[in-house]
N, C-alpha and C positions, 0 to 999 in steps of 0.2 A: 504494500500500500504506500502511496506517495505521502511525503511529509506535508502536514497541514500547516498553513501559514495564516497569521492574522496581521492586521494592519499595524499592530504595535510591535511586531517582530521585524518589520521591514527597516532597512537602514534609513538614516536621515537623508533628506534630499540634498543634492550638491549645493544649492543656493543657501539652505539653512546651515549646512556645515561650514561653508565659506564665511558666512556672516558671523558665526560663533567664533571662528578662528580669528577674524579681523577684530572682534571685540576684545579677545584675550590679548592680541598683539598691541592694540591701542591702550589697553589698561597697563600693560607692562611698560610701554613707552611713556605713558603719563607718570608712572612712578619714577622712571628714570629722569624725567624732566624735573620732578620735585627733588631728586637727589642732586642734580646739577645745581639747582638754585640753592639748595642747602649748603653746598660747598662754600658759598660766599659768606654764610652767616655762622658757620661752626668753626671753632678753634680747638687746637690741641689734638689729643688722640681721637677725639670724636669725629674728626675730619675723615678718618679712615673709612668709617661706615658709609657716608654718602659717596665717597670716591669709589669704593668697591661696588656700590649699587649702580653708579653711573657707568662703570666699566663692564660689569658682568651681566647687567640686565638685557643688553641687546642680544647676547647669545641665548639667554633664557627665553626671551620674547620670540626669537625665530624658531627655537625648538618647540615652544608651545604652539606657535602658529602653524607649524607643519604637522602636528599631531592631529589626525583626523578623528572622527567619531569613535567612541570606545565600543559601540555595539558592532560586533563583527558577526554578520550572519550571511548565509548563502541564500540567495533568492531562488526559489524553485520555479522554473519555467513550466507553466501548466501543459504546454505542448510536449515537453520532454519527460513529464512525470511518468507517463505510461511506458516510455522507453527504458526507464531505469528499472522497471520490474520484470522485464523480459530476461529469460536465461541467456547466458553468453553464447555468442555465435560459435558453432562448431563447423570447421571447414570440412568439405567432403574429402575423402581419401584420394590420394593421387593414383592414377592407373599404374599398374605394375606390368612391365614388359610390353607396353603398348596395348594391353587388353584392359577392358573395363571390369 
C-alpha cells in the first residue's frame, strides 16, 4: 500500500522558506549593526564582546540563511505510488545455443 500523505507533512513552499531565511539573515545583520555601534561606546575589556559579535556574526548569518526547512520529507507522487508496489522486474532467460 502506498504511503499516505497529509497537507501538514508536505515541505514548506520555496517562497515561504526563502522568506524565513531572509528574516533570520536580516535579524543577525541587525544584531551585528548594534555590535558595531556598541564598539564606539564601550571601553576596556568589554570592547571584546561587540568586536567579536561584529566579526563572527556575518559567518553565522550566512550559515543560518543557507539552512533550509528542518522538515525533510519525501513527497509521494500519486502516479508512481502504484508502481512502487509492483514486484521487481525479472528478465527472461537468455537463449542457450541459439535455441529458445
